[in-house]
Structures are given as structure tokens and as C-alpha cells.
N, C-alpha and C positions, 0 to 999 in steps of 0.2 A: 436482364428481367425484363419482361414484357413490360410495354408502356401504358398507364392507367387509363380506363376505360372512358371515353368522353359521356357527353348527357345522351347523346344518340344510342352510343353502343349499350348503354347501361341500362337493358331492362328493369329493374328493380331500384326504382329513383329514391325509393325512401331508405333505402341500406347505403351506407358509404362503402364501397368496395375499397378492397386492401391488395396492394401489389403480393403479400406473403402469407394469403389466406392458403395457400397448397405446399407451404413451406414447413414440413414437421418432422420430427425423427421417429426411426422406428427402432426398437433393440433388435440387433441381428440373432437369427436363429442359434441355437447350443452348437452345432456342428459348425456355425461359420464363426465361432470365439475361440479366442487363445484361454487354456485354463491352466490351473497350477504355477501361474506365474508369479513368483516372489519379489513384487514390485519394492522397490527401494522407498525407505521413510527417509533419508536424507535431504533430497530436493523437495525443499520445503515450498518453493512458489512457484516452481515451474511444472512444466510438463512431465517432464522426465521419460518421455517417447518422443517419437519421430516416425515418421510415415512417408514413402514415396509410390512411386508405379511397382515397386519390386519388392520391398522390404518392411517391416516395422521393426524400429529399434525400440529397445525399453532397458532402462536402468534398473538392476537388481541388486538383492540385498546378498552381500557375501561375507566370509567371515574376518576377512580382511583386503585391506585397499577398496578397489573400486572397478565393479565389471557394469558390462552390458551386453543383452542377448540380440540377436539379430534374426530374425525368422520370415522365411518367406510369406508374401500373400496368403499362398494358396495352401499353406502347410497348417491348418488350423487344428483345433481339438485339444487333446490334454497334452502339454508338454511336459518331456521327462526333464526329471532336476538333474540331469547330467547333459542336457543341451550344450554343446560349444558355447564358450561366452568370450568376448574381447575383454582381456583381462590384464591392460597394461599399466593402468593410473594405480598409484599409491596410496590415492584416497579417494572416497566417495563420487562417483560422478554425478554432476548436478546439472547439465543440460546436452542434449544430443540435435544436430542438426544434416541433414542430408544434403549435400551439394547439389544447386539446381540443375546444373550442367553436366555431370555424371551421377547415376542413377548408383553407381558401386563406390560412391567416395562419401563418409560421413566424419564429421567434426566433433569432437566430445570434450567438453569442459569440465573440471574437476575441484574438487577440495585441494589436491596438491599442488595447485598455482599453475599448472600447465593446460594447454592444449594440445590435443594429439588429434591426427589425420590419419586415418583407416580406411584400406581397401578391402572392400567385401566382394568376394567371387560370386558368380551367377551359381544361384542353386543353395545359397546360403555357405556358413563355416560347417566343416568337417572333424576340425579340431580347436582346441582354444588357441585364440590370437594375441600373440604377447607383443610382435615388434609393429611399432608403426611407421606409417610412411615420413610421416615428420611429427618431431617432438617440438613445439612451440613456446619458450620460456620467455615470460617478460613481466609476468603480474607478480607484486610482491605478497598478495592475499589471494585466497580462492578464488577461483573462476564461477561466476555465477551464471554467467550465458553465453551465448556464441550465436554468429548472425552470417550468413552468406549474403553477398551482396547478390541484388536479383538481375544483375545486367553485364556487370565486371566480373569475366569469370577468374578465378582462383583468389577472389578479394573475400577476406575473410576480417570480419569485427566481432570482438570479445571483452565484456565488461568483468570486473573484479569487483571486491571488496577493498581493494585499494583506492577506489573511486577514481577510477582511469578507464578508458573506451580504447584498447590497441586496435589498430589496422593493420590487417597479414596481407602478405603475398604468400600464397598458400602452396604454389609450385616450387619456389625458391627456398619456402619456409624462412623468411625474414620479415622482419617489425617494419613497417613502413611510415607509420605516423600515430601518435600519440596524442589522443584527446582529454586535455588534463583539465574540465570543465566542472567540475562536482565537486560538491567539498562534503558528500554525505554519500552514503550507499546506492548504488542505482538499483531502481527496482526491475526496470523494463525499458528496451529498445527495439525500436521497430523502423524500417527503410519503407520510402515509399517506393512506387511500382518502376521506377527509372532509376532508384537509388540515389537521386540528388540532394534527398532530404533526410535526416533522422532525427525520430522522437525519440524521447527519453524521461522517464518521470525517476524520481528518488525520494528518498527518506524526508528529505527536505520540501515535500509538498509542492514541489516545483516541475511543471512541464516544460520542457525546453523543446524547440526546434533547431537544429544544427544543420548545418552545411558541411560534409563529409571533407570536401576537397579544401577548403580554406581552414578548417577548424574553428571556425566561429559561431557563437551561439545568434540565431538571426530572430527569435521570439522567447519569450519567456515569461511564464505566469503563473498563480496560483492555481495549482489543480483540484484535489480534495483534500478538505480540512481534516479530517480522522487521521490520526496515528498510525493504523496499519497501512499494508504496502498498497499502493495505487499503480495500474498496469496500464498501459497506451499501445495503440495499433494503428496504423496507417492505413487510411483506407484506399488502397489502392493510389491511382492516378486524380483520386477526386478531390485532392487538398484539404480532406478532412481527416480528422483523428480523435478515434474512439478510445474514450477511456473508462476503468471501473476504478471505485476506490471507495471511501466511508466519508460520512459528513462527520461534525463536529460530536453528533449525539452518536457516532457508530452507526448510524444507518448506511447500508450496503448503496452505490450510487453508481449511476452512468452518466457520461458527459460527451457530447461531441462539439468538436472546437475546430474554428478557422487556422489553419497553420499559417495566415498572414495576421493574425490578432487574437492573441490567447487572454486577453484583459477580459474579454466575457464570454463564457459558452453560449454556444447555437443552442443546445439544450443541457438541461442537466436534474436529473428525476431520481427518486429515490427507489429504489428496488425493493428491497425487503430491510428486515433488520437482523438476519443471519450474522454471523461472526467469521465465515469461511471468505477468502482472496478469491476474487472474482478475475479468470485469465480472459480476455477477449482475442476470437481468431475473425481473422478476415478472410473471405472466401473471393477472389478475385472473380469468376464466372458468373455468379449468382448476385453479387454486391450484397452479402447480407454479413454481417456481423454475427459469429455465434458466441458465448458465454460460456465457460465452464467454470467449473469450482470441485473441489474436493468435500466430499460429504461424510468429514469424519463426526460432525456434531449427529448427524442423524444417522449413522451408522453405531455410532456408542450410543444412543438413546434405543436403537432395534436392540442391539446385544442386552442391555440392561432388561428391555420390556421381555425379551425371549428366556432371559435368565429367571426373573420372576414367575413368567408362566409355566417354567420347568419346573421350580421350586414349588408352585401350587399344585402341579401334575403328582408330584413325589409325595406331597401330604395327604392329597386325594386318595391316591394310590395305597399309602400305609393305612388310611380311614376304613378303605374297602375290604383290605386285607383283617384288620380287628373285626369289622361287623361280620366277614365270613366265619372267622374263628371263635365270635359270640354265639352264631348262628349254629356251627357243628357243637359247640358245648351243647345250646340249648336242646338241640334234636338227641343227644346223646343222653340225655339227664333226663327227658322224658319218652325213653323208649321200654 
């Protein structure tokens, strides 16, 4: 990011300059979008997709088991329903992450309690892929999240509904460490820029800073007081953690925390009163946090509104036909 303007540089002294005035989102053109993708409905609070410089992977709905598709970034447009899939899981795929050291390697966590590693050839899949490179089994309940170590190659973290975080050697396919530090469901996990710290949130409403090497909790504090899921993301190498969650009155909030002191947030503000869980994403290049949520409520409201309009149009159309019939009868009677 550019440094903020000084008083001498700022011509309009009456207006507070913002470092983010030119940061905005713009929807891609239709020809640059992917259409006809049956996105899974099973991945509740995860992104259900992952992207790297070569591919985008999306968890999809299938009749049985779990699957995801992998699409080259340059092959946009309407997706054929028979597009080859990765179909090795026995339960729905809940999370996907590309390896930061190998653009052809992806990890998937699923409802079948396993993590699987897959090699995707350049150009994408030509047929269904059913045999993984490795099948990592160690969780007793479904695997909700997977995360690669940002600086140590072949090190993979996974979190499950058994309240545990497992650390894997992906190259050898063996379990290296078990972090049994939570007493409830883990909602999110995020590593800092060099992987020396791990931030987690849980159903117990606690934000924890963990040393992955020693397996010890360095800091712990109350995050958001609401009963719904709260999420956390490390802001790179800044030592700050950004969280999203809910207040005790069910308002959506965001918070900024110092990793060395979780007793009091640096900032805690209300966003709105919507009900959807928000997921934060941090961009290391621009140092900007992006917050995304699933618009199920808005989508449902729009669908209901469209249905109402359609019923009104049908009623009006019937009324027009009735009036036309009456007019024809009147003309016939007065000939």
C-alpha cells in the first residue's frame, strides 16, 4: 500500500485521505465467469472453493460421496455437466486448499474423516480422478478445514469435529503432531506469514494463539460473545489478527487483535444485523482484509419477491383475457 499523504502533499486539507479510496470490487463480464456449476450445499461455513495461478477447484453436489471439479483459469463459460471430477471421498468435501509450493497439488478434507492429496495435471482433468496421491487418516470425526504451512514445504494442518488439529508430513503421508487444545468445535484456523503462529476460533467463543512447534497456547481470550460461528485470519507478518463474529444481540461484528494481548481488542465494531456468517480473507500484497458471506437470506428474499411478481403478472394476464372476451362479446351483440 502507498504511504498516507502528508499535509504538504494533500491539497484538499479539509478532506481526510484514505489509503483504501481506490480499492473496490467489480464483477467480471459474463464471458469471464463460470456458469452451470452445481456448488455443494454441504460445506456450511467454508469457502468450498480454492484458486491458484493455474486452476480453480470447487466442491460440487453429487448423488453419493463427495466430489470437486478443477477448472483451468482460462477455460471460462458454461461448464458441461459431465466435466471430469475428483471423486475419491466417501462423504461430502468440506474444504479445499492448493499447496503454495506446487500448483498441481491440492488437499481436500471431507465428511468421511479423511484428508486426501491429489495431483492435477497441467491443462486440467480429462477423466474422473479417483486415486489420491495420499490418504491421511487420523481424525475420528469429519474434517472441516485444511491449511498448508506457508514456508515449510509438505506440512499440512487439518482441523476436525473431534476438536483436534493434526499436523501432517504430506510427502511421507504420516502424522507428525496432534494439537489437542480445544474443548469444542474449531471454527477457523489461520497461520501467520512465516507459520510460526497459529490463530484459532472455537465454539467456546475463545480466540487462541498457538505455537505449532511446541503445541502450547501462547495467548487466549474471549473473541465475540454471540452464539454463531466466529472466524479469524492472521494479517500476514503484522502481528495482528482480524476476526468476524456476532455480538450477544446477534449483530455481526469485526475485531482487530494484537497477538500478544487478547484481553482487549484494538478495535471492535458492529457491521450490520444480518444473520450470515462472515469469512475474512487477507491479501498480503495490498494488506487489505476482504470479508465475504453467503447471501442465502438475500437470495431467498429475492426469490420470494420474484415469485410474488410472477403471480401478480399471471393474475393481470388472466384479467386482460377476461376483458378481451367481454369486449368481443359486446362487439358481437351490437353488430
